[in-house]
C-alpha positions as CSV (number, residue, x, y, z in Angstrom):
1,M,22.0,-13.6,-11.9
2,A,22.8,-10.2,-12.8
3,A,21.1,-8.6,-9.9
4,A,23.1,-10.9,-7.6
5,A,26.5,-10.2,-9.2
6,I,25.8,-6.5,-8.6
7,A,24.6,-7.0,-5.3
8,A,27.9,-8.6,-4.6
9,A,30.2,-6.1,-6.2
10,I,28.4,-3.4,-4.2
11,G,28.9,-5.0,-1.0
12,W,32.8,-5.7,-1.7
13,A,33.2,-2.2,-3.2
14,V,31.6,-0.2,-0.1
15,W,32.0,-2.2,3.1
16,P,35.8,-1.2,3.4
17,R,35.2,2.4,2.7
18,L,32.0,3.1,4.7
19,S,31.8,4.3,8.4
20,T,30.0,1.5,10.0
21,A,28.5,3.8,12.6
22,I,24.9,4.1,11.0
23,R,22.5,2.1,12.8
24,I,18.9,1.5,11.4
25,D,16.4,0.8,14.2
26,E,13.5,-0.8,12.7
27,T,12.0,-1.4,16.1
28,D,11.7,2.5,17.0
29,A,7.9,3.1,16.5
30,A,8.2,6.6,15.5
31,L,10.9,6.2,13.2
32,V,9.2,3.7,11.5
33,A,6.0,5.6,11.2
34,R,7.8,8.5,9.6
35,G,9.7,6.0,7.2
36,R,6.4,4.5,6.2
37,V,5.4,8.3,4.7
38,V,9.0,8.7,3.2
39,Y,9.1,5.7,1.4
40,A,5.5,6.0,-0.1
41,E,6.4,9.6,-1.1
42,A,9.9,8.7,-2.3
43,C,10.4,5.0,-3.0
44,A,7.1,3.0,-3.9
45,S,6.8,4.5,-7.5
46,C,9.8,2.6,-8.4
47,H,9.9,-0.3,-5.8
48,G,6.5,-0.6,-5.1
49,A,3.8,0.3,-2.5
50,K,4.2,-3.3,-1.1
51,L,7.8,-3.1,-1.5
52,E,7.6,-5.8,-4.2
53,G,10.0,-4.1,-6.9
54,Q,9.1,-4.4,-10.5
55,E,8.7,-7.1,-12.7
56,N,11.6,-9.0,-13.9
57,W,13.9,-7.2,-11.5
58,R,16.8,-9.5,-12.2
59,E,16.5,-9.3,-15.9
60,R,18.1,-6.2,-17.9
61,R,16.0,-4.1,-19.7
62,P,16.6,-3.2,-23.3
63,D,18.5,-0.2,-22.1
64,G,20.7,-2.2,-20.1
65,K,19.5,-1.2,-16.6
66,L,17.9,-3.2,-14.1
67,P,14.7,-2.8,-13.0
68,A,14.0,-1.8,-9.4
69,P,14.3,-4.6,-7.1
70,P,11.9,-5.5,-4.1
71,H,12.8,-4.4,-0.6
72,D,10.9,-7.3,1.0
73,E,12.5,-10.3,2.2
74,S,12.4,-11.6,-1.8
75,G,14.9,-9.1,-2.6
76,H,18.6,-8.6,-1.7
77,T,18.2,-5.2,0.3
78,W,18.6,-7.4,3.4
79,H,22.1,-8.9,2.2
80,H,23.8,-5.4,2.8
81,P,24.8,-4.0,6.2
82,D,22.8,-0.8,7.5
83,A,25.6,1.4,6.4
84,V,25.6,0.2,2.8
85,L,22.0,0.7,2.9
86,F,22.2,4.1,3.9
87,Q,24.9,5.1,1.4
88,L,23.7,3.4,-1.6
89,T,20.1,5.5,-0.9
90,R,22.1,8.9,0.0
91,D,24.8,8.7,-2.8
92,G,23.4,6.5,-5.3
93,L,24.7,3.4,-7.0
94,Q,27.0,5.8,-8.8
95,S,28.9,6.4,-5.7
96,V,30.2,3.1,-5.3
97,L,30.0,1.6,-8.9
98,P,30.8,4.8,-11.2
99,D,30.6,3.1,-14.1
100,Y,27.0,1.5,-13.4
101,Q,23.8,2.9,-15.2
102,S,20.9,2.8,-13.0
103,D,17.6,4.8,-12.3
104,M,18.1,4.9,-8.9
105,P,18.6,8.5,-7.9
106,A,21.1,9.7,-5.2
107,F,18.5,11.1,-2.3
108,A,21.4,13.4,-0.7
109,G,20.0,16.9,-1.2
110,T,16.3,15.6,-1.2
111,L,15.8,13.7,1.6
112,S,17.5,14.3,5.0
113,D,20.0,11.6,6.6
114,R,17.2,11.1,9.3
115,D,14.6,10.7,6.4
116,I,16.4,8.0,4.5
117,I,17.2,6.1,8.0
118,A,13.6,6.3,8.6
119,S,12.5,5.0,5.2
120,L,15.2,1.9,5.8
121,A,13.9,1.5,9.1
122,Y,10.4,0.9,7.7
123,I,11.5,-1.3,5.0
124,K,13.6,-3.4,7.8
125,S,10.5,-3.6,9.7
126,T,8.5,-5.3,7.2
127,W,10.8,-8.5,7.2
128,P,10.2,-11.5,9.1
129,A,12.0,-12.0,12.2
130,D,14.7,-14.3,10.9
131,I,15.6,-11.8,8.1
132,R,15.9,-9.2,10.3
133,A,18.3,-11.6,12.4
134,I,20.5,-12.3,9.5
135,Q,20.8,-8.7,8.3
136,A,21.5,-7.4,12.1
137,D,24.4,-10.0,11.9
138,I,25.1,-8.8,8.6
139,S,25.7,-5.3,9.9
140,L,27.5,-6.3,13.2
141,R,30.1,-8.2,11.4
142,A,30.6,-5.4,8.6
143,H,30.9,-3.2,11.9
144,A,33.7,-5.0,13.2
145,H,35.9,-4.7,10.3
């Protein structure tokens, strides 16, 4: 429940302030191949080699932080438009929710924007077609606002 509330808060806090021009193309084979490498090197240690996330990712740990969520279809990553996914990865959760404590680092300065987009393209490429379609619609609706 805490994870869902945070996901909703992030969506509402970020959407009005983001450029929605970010388009993450999970059908670009070269981009997805690069993303697979970037994900393995920068993301898998927390989010899992199979995008499965950490155990009990919806329950706060004793330090008050939530474990890393899955990026497969069982998680909430696909509930966010491309621009939000990009900003959260590049600038960290604190860029959106300044008082929120998380182990998720900001990757600006560590990964190029292109590598961030590639890693997100890889993640999106693993989702079933129906989930990809829903997430594409979410991105389109965000772009319209």
